[in-house]
N, C-alpha and C positions, 0 to 999 in steps of 0.2 A: 381743851374741853370747854364746851359751853354750858351754863347753868340754863336749864329749860323750864321755867315756871308755867304753871297752868294758864295764866292770863296771856302770856306771850304765845302760847300754843293756840288758844281760842282766837286771839286776834289774827294769827297768822293763817290759820285754816280759812277763816272767814274772808280775809284780804285776797287769799289766792283764789277763792272760789268767785268772789264779786268782781274783782279786777282782771283776773287772768283765765276764768272759766275752768280752773283746776279743782276737782273735788278730791282732795287728798286727806290723808290722816296726819296725826301730830308728827310722826317720825319725818315724813316728807316735808311738812311745813317747817320743822325745825332745820332740816338741811338747807331750806330756802333761807331761813334766817341767817344761818351760818355764811351762806353765799353772799348775802346782802352785807354782812359785817365785814367779810373779807374784801368785797368790792370797795367798800368805803375806806378800808384800811390801805388797799393797794393803790386806789385812785384810778383814773381813766387810763385807757390803753391796755388792759389786761382782760383775758378771757378766763371766766370761772365756769366749772361744770359741777353740777350736783345730780344726784339720783332722786327721783321722786318714787320712793321705795314702798309706799303703802297708799291704798285708796281710802276714801272717806266712808265707805260702806259700813265699816265696823264702828264708826263714830257717830252714826245717826242718832243713837239714843242718848248721847252725851253732847259732844262739842257742837253738834248740829241740831240740838234739841233746845229751843228757847226756854222751855219750863226748867230743864236741867240747868242750863246757864244762869237762870234767875235764882235757882236754889244755891248756886255756888257764889252768888253775889255779883254776877255780871249782868249787865244791861245789853241785851242783844243789839240795841240801837247804838251802842258805843262802838260797835264794830264797823259801822258806816262812816265814821268821821275821820279817817287817817288815811287818805290816798297816797300820801308820801312816805309811808313807812316809818313815821316819827316813833312808833312803839318800839322799833328795833334799835336799841341803843348800843 
């Protein structure tokens, strides 16, 4: 089981939108985080599959809303500075 803090969710949804063109919700983003963590643990030569189980439409007023992000203490600009997924520990 993975812990899924809000900052990781916000970084993940914005990363997937910006780098992969995927407009997903937090559940799908956390599935991707889990896939990245597993891939790093297993190393090269493995295939990992996940399901993108929700779209981003329901999150437009929150995770995709810059004003809401700023109210929660996030700078929307910070989501543009980590193309290598360093935020996934």
